[in-house]
N, CA, C and O atoms as a Maestro MAE file, in Angstrom:
{
 s_m_m2io_version
 :::
 2.0.0
}

f_m_ct {
 s_m_title
 :::
 protein
 m_atom[236] {
  # First column is atom index #
  i_m_mmod_type
  r_m_x_coord
  r_m_y_coord
  r_m_z_coord
  i_m_residue_number
  s_m_chain_name
  s_m_pdb_residue_name
  s_m_pdb_atom_name
  i_m_atomic_number
  :::
  1 25 0.844 -1.172 0.000 1 A "MET " " N  " 7
  2 3 0.000 0.000 0.000 1 A "MET " " CA " 6
  3 2 0.890 1.236 0.000 1 A "MET " " C  " 6
  4 15 1.696 1.431 0.910 1 A "MET " " O  " 8
  5 25 0.744 2.041 -0.991 2 A "ASP " " N  " 7
  6 3 1.576 3.227 -1.150 2 A "ASP " " CA " 6
  7 2 0.733 4.475 -0.901 2 A "ASP " " C  " 6
  8 15 -0.287 4.693 -1.555 2 A "ASP " " O  " 8
  9 25 1.175 5.283 0.049 3 A "ILE " " N  " 7
  10 3 0.480 6.537 0.337 3 A "ILE " " CA " 6
  11 2 1.363 7.659 -0.172 3 A "ILE " " C  " 6
  12 15 2.480 7.857 0.307 3 A "ILE " " O  " 8
  13 25 0.860 8.374 -1.128 4 A "SER " " N  " 7
  14 3 1.654 9.466 -1.682 4 A "SER " " CA " 6
  15 2 1.570 10.681 -0.752 4 A "SER " " C  " 6
  16 15 0.622 10.825 0.019 4 A "SER " " O  " 8
  17 25 2.553 11.522 -0.840 5 A "GLY " " N  " 7
  18 3 2.612 12.718 -0.004 5 A "GLY " " CA " 6
  19 2 1.455 13.654 -0.265 5 A "GLY " " C  " 6
  20 15 0.974 14.307 0.660 5 A "GLY " " O  " 8
  21 25 0.993 13.737 -1.511 6 A "SER " " N  " 7
  22 3 -0.091 14.658 -1.832 6 A "SER " " CA " 6
  23 2 -1.412 14.206 -1.229 6 A "SER " " C  " 6
  24 15 -2.227 15.042 -0.839 6 A "SER " " O  " 8
  25 25 -1.639 12.896 -1.145 7 A "SER " " N  " 7
  26 3 -2.893 12.435 -0.553 7 A "SER " " CA " 6
  27 2 -2.896 12.652 0.954 7 A "SER " " C  " 6
  28 15 -3.944 12.928 1.538 7 A "SER " " O  " 8
  29 25 -1.735 12.529 1.587 8 A "VAL " " N  " 7
  30 3 -1.643 12.798 3.018 8 A "VAL " " CA " 6
  31 2 -1.870 14.278 3.273 8 A "VAL " " C  " 6
  32 15 -2.573 14.652 4.211 8 A "VAL " " O  " 8
  33 25 -1.276 15.112 2.442 9 A "GLN " " N  " 7
  34 3 -1.452 16.555 2.587 9 A "GLN " " CA " 6
  35 2 -2.908 16.928 2.324 9 A "GLN " " C  " 6
  36 15 -3.464 17.785 3.012 9 A "GLN " " O  " 8
  37 25 -3.521 16.295 1.345 10 A "SER " " N  " 7
  38 3 -4.917 16.562 1.035 10 A "SER " " CA " 6
  39 2 -5.815 16.187 2.210 10 A "SER " " C  " 6
  40 15 -6.758 16.911 2.527 10 A "SER " " O  " 8
  41 25 -5.527 15.068 2.850 11 A "ALA " " N  " 7
  42 3 -6.308 14.640 4.016 11 A "ALA " " CA " 6
  43 2 -6.134 15.633 5.162 11 A "ALA " " C  " 6
  44 15 -7.098 15.947 5.860 11 A "ALA " " O  " 8
  45 25 -4.921 16.126 5.358 12 A "ALA " " N  " 7
  46 3 -4.663 17.107 6.415 12 A "ALA " " CA " 6
  47 2 -5.414 18.405 6.123 12 A "ALA " " C  " 6
  48 15 -5.982 19.014 7.029 12 A "ALA " " O  " 8
  49 25 -5.415 18.826 4.862 13 A "ASN " " N  " 7
  50 3 -6.150 20.032 4.472 13 A "ASN " " CA " 6
  51 2 -7.641 19.849 4.706 13 A "ASN " " C  " 6
  52 15 -8.324 20.771 5.152 13 A "ASN " " O  " 8
  53 25 -8.142 18.663 4.405 14 A "GLN " " N  " 7
  54 3 -9.563 18.390 4.604 14 A "GLN " " CA " 6
  55 2 -9.916 18.451 6.084 14 A "GLN " " C  " 6
  56 15 -10.964 18.983 6.452 14 A "GLN " " O  " 8
  57 25 -9.049 17.910 6.934 15 A "GLN " " N  " 7
  58 3 -9.297 17.958 8.378 15 A "GLN " " CA " 6
  59 2 -9.280 19.396 8.884 15 A "GLN " " C  " 6
  60 15 -10.110 19.775 9.711 15 A "GLN " " O  " 8
  61 25 -8.346 20.189 8.395 16 A "THR " " N  " 7
  62 3 -8.268 21.598 8.785 16 A "THR " " CA " 6
  63 2 -9.542 22.321 8.372 16 A "THR " " C  " 6
  64 15 -10.091 23.117 9.133 16 A "THR " " O  " 8
  65 25 -10.003 22.037 7.167 17 A "THR " " N  " 7
  66 3 -11.240 22.653 6.677 17 A "THR " " CA " 6
  67 2 -12.423 22.225 7.533 17 A "THR " " C  " 6
  68 15 -13.277 23.046 7.869 17 A "THR " " O  " 8
  69 25 -12.479 20.950 7.885 18 A "ASN " " N  " 7
  70 3 -13.574 20.455 8.719 18 A "ASN " " CA " 6
  71 2 -13.592 21.150 10.076 18 A "ASN " " C  " 6
  72 15 -14.658 21.510 10.575 18 A "ASN " " O  " 8
  73 25 -12.432 21.338 10.666 19 A "VAL " " N  " 7
  74 3 -12.353 22.007 11.967 19 A "VAL " " CA " 6
  75 2 -12.828 23.444 11.843 19 A "VAL " " C  " 6
  76 15 -13.574 23.921 12.700 19 A "VAL " " O  " 8
  77 25 -12.415 24.139 10.802 20 A "LYS " " N  " 7
  78 3 -12.833 25.528 10.599 20 A "LYS " " CA " 6
  79 2 -14.336 25.626 10.411 20 A "LYS " " C  " 6
  80 15 -14.975 26.526 10.956 20 A "LYS " " O  " 8
  81 25 -14.900 24.707 9.645 21 A "VAL " " N  " 7
  82 3 -16.347 24.710 9.422 21 A "VAL " " CA " 6
  83 2 -17.084 24.468 10.733 21 A "VAL " " C  " 6
  84 15 -18.091 25.120 11.013 21 A "VAL " " O  " 8
  85 25 -16.588 23.539 11.531 22 A "MET " " N  " 7
  86 3 -17.223 23.248 12.816 22 A "MET " " CA " 6
  87 2 -17.137 24.445 13.759 22 A "MET " " C  " 6
  88 15 -18.085 24.725 14.493 22 A "MET " " O  " 8
  89 25 -16.015 25.149 13.744 23 A "GLN " " N  " 7
  90 3 -15.861 26.335 14.589 23 A "GLN " " CA " 6
  91 2 -16.828 27.431 14.146 23 A "GLN " " C  " 6
  92 15 -17.444 28.094 14.981 23 A "GLN " " O  " 8
  93 25 -16.961 27.619 12.844 24 A "MET " " N  " 7
  94 3 -17.885 28.627 12.331 24 A "MET " " CA " 6
  95 2 -19.325 28.273 12.670 24 A "MET " " C  " 6
  96 15 -20.117 29.151 13.011 24 A "MET " " O  " 8
  97 25 -19.666 26.995 12.580 25 A "ALA " " N  " 7
  98 3 -21.020 26.550 12.917 25 A "ALA " " CA " 6
  99 2 -21.307 26.800 14.392 25 A "ALA " " C  " 6
  100 15 -22.412 27.211 14.747 25 A "ALA " " O  " 8
  101 25 -20.330 26.557 15.248 26 A "LYS " " N  " 7
  102 3 -20.499 26.787 16.692 26 A "LYS " " CA " 6
  103 2 -20.712 28.273 16.967 26 A "LYS " " C  " 6
  104 15 -21.579 28.640 17.761 26 A "LYS " " O  " 8
  105 25 -19.927 29.126 16.317 27 A "GLN " " N  " 7
  106 3 -20.068 30.565 16.501 27 A "GLN " " CA " 6
  107 2 -21.443 31.038 16.029 27 A "GLN " " C  " 6
  108 15 -22.074 31.873 16.676 27 A "GLN " " O  " 8
  109 25 -21.902 30.499 14.900 28 A "GLN " " N  " 7
  110 3 -23.206 30.872 14.368 28 A "GLN " " CA " 6
  111 2 -24.320 30.438 15.316 28 A "GLN " " C  " 6
  112 15 -25.267 31.187 15.554 28 A "GLN " " O  " 8
  113 25 -24.202 29.232 15.854 29 A "GLN " " N  " 7
  114 3 -25.205 28.723 16.788 29 A "GLN " " CA " 6
  115 2 -25.250 29.574 18.052 29 A "GLN " " C  " 6
  116 15 -26.330 29.847 18.577 29 A "GLN " " O  " 8
  117 25 -24.095 29.990 18.540 30 A "LYS " " N  " 7
  118 3 -24.034 30.838 19.731 30 A "LYS " " CA " 6
  119 2 -24.696 32.190 19.453 30 A "LYS " " C  " 6
  120 15 -25.455 32.694 20.281 30 A "LYS " " O  " 8
  121 25 -24.409 32.773 18.293 31 A "ALA " " N  " 7
  122 3 -24.994 34.062 17.931 31 A "ALA " " CA " 6
  123 2 -26.516 33.950 17.816 31 A "ALA " " C  " 6
  124 15 -27.239 34.837 18.271 31 A "ALA " " O  " 8
  125 25 -27.000 32.871 17.214 32 A "GLU " " N  " 7
  126 3 -28.438 32.677 17.079 32 A "GLU " " CA " 6
  127 2 -29.090 32.463 18.441 32 A "GLU " " C  " 6
  128 15 -30.204 32.931 18.675 32 A "GLU " " O  " 8
  129 25 -28.411 31.765 19.333 33 A "GLY " " N  " 7
  130 3 -28.937 31.559 20.678 33 A "GLY " " CA " 6
  131 2 -29.047 32.860 21.447 33 A "GLY " " C  " 6
  132 15 -30.033 33.093 22.146 33 A "GLY " " O  " 8
  133 25 -28.034 33.709 21.320 34 A "GLU " " N  " 7
  134 3 -28.065 35.007 21.994 34 A "GLU " " CA " 6
  135 2 -29.195 35.875 21.443 34 A "GLU " " C  " 6
  136 15 -29.884 36.562 22.198 34 A "GLU " " O  " 8
  137 25 -29.379 35.840 20.131 35 A "THR " " N  " 7
  138 3 -30.462 36.596 19.499 35 A "THR " " CA " 6
  139 2 -31.819 36.096 19.978 35 A "THR " " C  " 6
  140 15 -32.716 36.891 20.259 35 A "THR " " O  " 8
  141 25 -31.966 34.790 20.069 36 A "ALA " " N  " 7
  142 3 -33.225 34.203 20.543 36 A "ALA " " CA " 6
  143 2 -33.508 34.623 21.980 36 A "ALA " " C  " 6
  144 15 -34.647 34.948 22.315 36 A "ALA " " O  " 8
  145 25 -32.485 34.619 22.832 37 A "MET " " N  " 7
  146 3 -32.687 35.016 24.222 37 A "MET " " CA " 6
  147 2 -33.076 36.491 24.326 37 A "MET " " C  " 6
  148 15 -33.908 36.852 25.158 37 A "MET " " O  " 8
  149 25 -32.488 37.337 23.498 38 A "GLN " " N  " 7
  150 3 -32.854 38.751 23.491 38 A "GLN " " CA " 6
  151 2 -34.311 38.920 23.077 38 A "GLN " " C  " 6
  152 15 -35.031 39.735 23.654 38 A "GLN " " O  " 8
  153 25 -34.743 38.163 22.092 39 A "LEU " " N  " 7
  154 3 -36.124 38.233 21.624 39 A "LEU " " CA " 6
  155 2 -37.086 37.762 22.713 39 A "LEU " " C  " 6
  156 15 -38.117 38.392 22.951 39 A "LEU " " O  " 8
  157 25 -36.748 36.661 23.369 40 A "ILE " " N  " 7
  158 3 -37.594 36.130 24.446 40 A "ILE " " CA " 6
  159 2 -37.690 37.131 25.586 40 A "ILE " " C  " 6
  160 15 -38.776 37.385 26.105 40 A "ILE " " O  " 8
  161 25 -36.553 37.700 25.975 41 A "ASN " " N  " 7
  162 3 -36.549 38.666 27.081 41 A "ASN " " CA " 6
  163 2 -37.319 39.936 26.736 41 A "ASN " " C  " 6
  164 15 -37.970 40.517 27.604 41 A "ASN " " O  " 8
  165 25 -37.255 40.371 25.484 42 A "SER " " N  " 7
  166 3 -37.969 41.590 25.100 42 A "SER " " CA " 6
  167 2 -39.469 41.348 25.016 42 A "SER " " C  " 6
  168 15 -40.246 42.293 25.147 42 A "SER " " O  " 8
  169 25 -39.895 40.107 24.802 43 A "ALA " " N  " 7
  170 3 -41.315 39.795 24.676 43 A "ALA " " CA " 6
  171 2 -41.973 39.535 26.030 43 A "ALA " " C  " 6
  172 15 -43.200 39.552 26.125 43 A "ALA " " O  " 8
  173 25 -41.191 39.298 27.067 44 A "ALA " " N  " 7
  174 3 -41.745 39.005 28.387 44 A "ALA " " CA " 6
  175 2 -42.378 40.263 28.968 44 A "ALA " " C  " 6
  176 15 -41.796 41.345 28.899 44 A "ALA " " O  " 8
  177 25 -43.576 40.119 29.542 45 A "PRO " " N  " 7
  178 3 -44.213 41.309 30.134 45 A "PRO " " CA " 6
  179 2 -43.433 41.801 31.353 45 A "PRO " " C  " 6
  180 15 -42.911 41.012 32.141 45 A "PRO " " O  " 8
  181 25 -43.372 43.083 31.479 46 A "LYS " " N  " 7
  182 3 -42.657 43.687 32.596 46 A "LYS " " CA " 6
  183 2 -43.632 43.886 33.756 46 A "LYS " " C  " 6
  184 15 -44.733 44.391 33.536 46 A "LYS " " O  " 8
  185 25 -43.269 43.509 34.981 47 A "PRO " " N  " 7
  186 3 -44.168 43.699 36.121 47 A "PRO " " CA " 6
  187 2 -44.382 45.184 36.406 47 A "PRO " " C  " 6
  188 15 -43.469 45.997 36.265 47 A "PRO " " O  " 8
  189 25 -45.614 45.521 36.812 48 A "VAL " " N  " 7
  190 3 -45.957 46.904 37.130 48 A "VAL " " CA " 6
  191 2 -46.306 46.956 38.614 48 A "VAL " " C  " 6
  192 15 -47.144 46.185 39.082 48 A "VAL " " O  " 8
  193 25 -45.679 47.845 39.339 49 A "GLY " " N  " 7
  194 3 -45.956 47.962 40.770 49 A "GLY " " CA " 6
  195 2 -45.600 46.661 41.482 49 A "GLY " " C  " 6
  196 15 -44.478 46.168 41.366 49 A "GLY " " O  " 8
  197 25 -46.559 46.113 42.219 50 A "ASN " " N  " 7
  198 3 -46.344 44.860 42.936 50 A "ASN " " CA " 6
  199 2 -46.828 43.654 42.134 50 A "ASN " " C  " 6
  200 15 -46.822 42.532 42.640 50 A "ASN " " O  " 8
  201 25 -47.240 43.871 40.911 51 A "ALA " " N  " 7
  202 3 -47.735 42.763 40.096 51 A "ALA " " CA " 6
  203 2 -46.645 41.717 39.922 51 A "ALA " " C  " 6
  204 15 -45.505 42.030 39.578 51 A "ALA " " O  " 8
  205 25 -47.017 40.485 40.165 52 A "GLY " " N  " 7
  206 3 -46.070 39.404 39.989 52 A "GLY " " CA " 6
  207 2 -45.294 39.059 41.239 52 A "GLY " " C  " 6
  208 15 -44.521 38.101 41.236 52 A "GLY " " O  " 8
  209 25 -45.478 39.810 42.303 53 A "HIS " " N  " 7
  210 3 -44.776 39.531 43.550 53 A "HIS " " CA " 6
  211 2 -45.761 38.900 44.535 53 A "HIS " " C  " 6
  212 15 -46.843 39.436 44.772 53 A "HIS " " O  " 8
  213 25 -45.385 37.783 45.093 54 A "ILE " " N  " 7
  214 3 -46.208 37.119 46.091 54 A "ILE " " CA " 6
  215 2 -45.580 37.382 47.453 54 A "ILE " " C  " 6
  216 15 -44.423 37.044 47.703 54 A "ILE " " O  " 8
  217 25 -46.367 37.986 48.315 55 A "ILE " " N  " 7
  218 3 -45.852 38.321 49.639 55 A "ILE " " CA " 6
  219 2 -46.619 37.484 50.654 55 A "ILE " " C  " 6
  220 15 -47.844 37.562 50.745 55 A "ILE " " O  " 8
  221 25 -45.878 36.681 51.415 56 A "ASN " " N  " 7
  222 3 -46.484 35.859 52.447 56 A "ASN " " CA " 6
  223 2 -46.721 36.723 53.680 56 A "ASN " " C  " 6
  224 15 -45.774 37.190 54.313 56 A "ASN " " O  " 8
  225 25 -48.017 36.938 54.024 57 A "THR " " N  " 7
  226 3 -48.338 37.809 55.162 57 A "THR " " CA " 6
  227 2 -48.617 37.019 56.416 57 A "THR " " C  " 6
  228 15 -48.887 37.618 57.458 57 A "THR " " O  " 8
  229 25 -48.562 35.676 56.366 58 A "LYS " " N  " 7
  230 3 -48.800 34.856 57.541 58 A "LYS " " CA " 6
  231 2 -47.476 34.543 58.197 58 A "LYS " " C  " 6
  232 15 -46.531 34.097 57.545 58 A "LYS " " O  " 8
  233 25 -47.419 34.782 59.498 59 A "ALA " " N  " 7
  234 3 -46.179 34.539 60.208 59 A "ALA " " CA " 6
  235 2 -46.083 33.133 60.703 59 A "ALA " " C  " 6
  236 15 -45.088 32.764 61.327 59 A "ALA " " O  " 8
  :::
 }
 m_bond[235] {
  # First column is bond index #
  i_m_from
  i_m_to
  i_m_order
  :::
  1 1 2 1
  2 2 3 1
  3 3 4 2
  4 3 5 1
  5 5 6 1
  6 6 7 1
  7 7 8 2
  8 7 9 1
  9 9 10 1
  10 10 11 1
  11 11 12 2
  12 11 13 1
  13 13 14 1
  14 14 15 1
  15 15 16 2
  16 15 17 1
  17 17 18 1
  18 18 19 1
  19 19 20 2
  20 19 21 1
  21 21 22 1
  22 22 23 1
  23 23 24 2
  24 23 25 1
  25 25 26 1
  26 26 27 1
  27 27 28 2
  28 27 29 1
  29 29 30 1
  30 30 31 1
  31 31 32 2
  32 31 33 1
  33 33 34 1
  34 34 35 1
  35 35 36 2
  36 35 37 1
  37 37 38 1
  38 38 39 1
  39 39 40 2
  40 39 41 1
  41 41 42 1
  42 42 43 1
  43 43 44 2
  44 43 45 1
  45 45 46 1
  46 46 47 1
  47 47 48 2
  48 47 49 1
  49 49 50 1
  50 50 51 1
  51 51 52 2
  52 51 53 1
  53 53 54 1
  54 54 55 1
  55 55 56 2
  56 55 57 1
  57 57 58 1
  58 58 59 1
  59 59 60 2
  60 59 61 1
  61 61 62 1
  62 62 63 1
  63 63 64 2
  64 63 65 1
  65 65 66 1
  66 66 67 1
  67 67 68 2
  68 67 69 1
  69 69 70 1
  70 70 71 1
  71 71 72 2
  72 71 73 1
  73 73 74 1
  74 74 75 1
  75 75 76 2
  76 75 77 1
  77 77 78 1
  78 78 79 1
  79 79 80 2
  80 79 81 1
  81 81 82 1
  82 82 83 1
  83 83 84 2
  84 83 85 1
  85 85 86 1
  86 86 87 1
  87 87 88 2
  88 87 89 1
  89 89 90 1
  90 90 91 1
  91 91 92 2
  92 91 93 1
  93 93 94 1
  94 94 95 1
  95 95 96 2
  96 95 97 1
  97 97 98 1
  98 98 99 1
  99 99 100 2
  100 99 101 1
  101 101 102 1
  102 102 103 1
  103 103 104 2
  104 103 105 1
  105 105 106 1
  106 106 107 1
  107 107 108 2
  108 107 109 1
  109 109 110 1
  110 110 111 1
  111 111 112 2
  112 111 113 1
  113 113 114 1
  114 114 115 1
  115 115 116 2
  116 115 117 1
  117 117 118 1
  118 118 119 1
  119 119 120 2
  120 119 121 1
  121 121 122 1
  122 122 123 1
  123 123 124 2
  124 123 125 1
  125 125 126 1
  126 126 127 1
  127 127 128 2
  128 127 129 1
  129 129 130 1
  130 130 131 1
  131 131 132 2
  132 131 133 1
  133 133 134 1
  134 134 135 1
  135 135 136 2
  136 135 137 1
  137 137 138 1
  138 138 139 1
  139 139 140 2
  140 139 141 1
  141 141 142 1
  142 142 143 1
  143 143 144 2
  144 143 145 1
  145 145 146 1
  146 146 147 1
  147 147 148 2
  148 147 149 1
  149 149 150 1
  150 150 151 1
  151 151 152 2
  152 151 153 1
  153 153 154 1
  154 154 155 1
  155 155 156 2
  156 155 157 1
  157 157 158 1
  158 158 159 1
  159 159 160 2
  160 159 161 1
  161 161 162 1
  162 162 163 1
  163 163 164 2
  164 163 165 1
  165 165 166 1
  166 166 167 1
  167 167 168 2
  168 167 169 1
  169 169 170 1
  170 170 171 1
  171 171 172 2
  172 171 173 1
  173 173 174 1
  174 174 175 1
  175 175 176 2
  176 175 177 1
  177 177 178 1
  178 178 179 1
  179 179 180 2
  180 179 181 1
  181 181 182 1
  182 182 183 1
  183 183 184 2
  184 183 185 1
  185 185 186 1
  186 186 187 1
  187 187 188 2
  188 187 189 1
  189 189 190 1
  190 190 191 1
  191 191 192 2
  192 191 193 1
  193 193 194 1
  194 194 195 1
  195 195 196 2
  196 195 197 1
  197 197 198 1
  198 198 199 1
  199 199 200 2
  200 199 201 1
  201 201 202 1
  202 202 203 1
  203 203 204 2
  204 203 205 1
  205 205 206 1
  206 206 207 1
  207 207 208 2
  208 207 209 1
  209 209 210 1
  210 210 211 1
  211 211 212 2
  212 211 213 1
  213 213 214 1
  214 214 215 1
  215 215 216 2
  216 215 217 1
  217 217 218 1
  218 218 219 1
  219 219 220 2
  220 219 221 1
  221 221 222 1
  222 222 223 1
  223 223 224 2
  224 223 225 1
  225 225 226 1
  226 226 227 1
  227 227 228 2
  228 227 229 1
  229 229 230 1
  230 230 231 1
  231 231 232 2
  232 231 233 1
  233 233 234 1
  234 234 235 1
  235 235 236 2
  :::
 }
}
């Protein structure tokens, strides 16, 4: 079995490309997650006065 230098180099280049693609996909997923959280937080109703607060008055 003969492995030429160019095929080994090609495999190394392919691995490097795969790693870069995976890193870019991770960054994109993180950015989309942050955007989604901003959207969710902006859509949540804001409490007014004491609305939404439960105060236990029994001792």
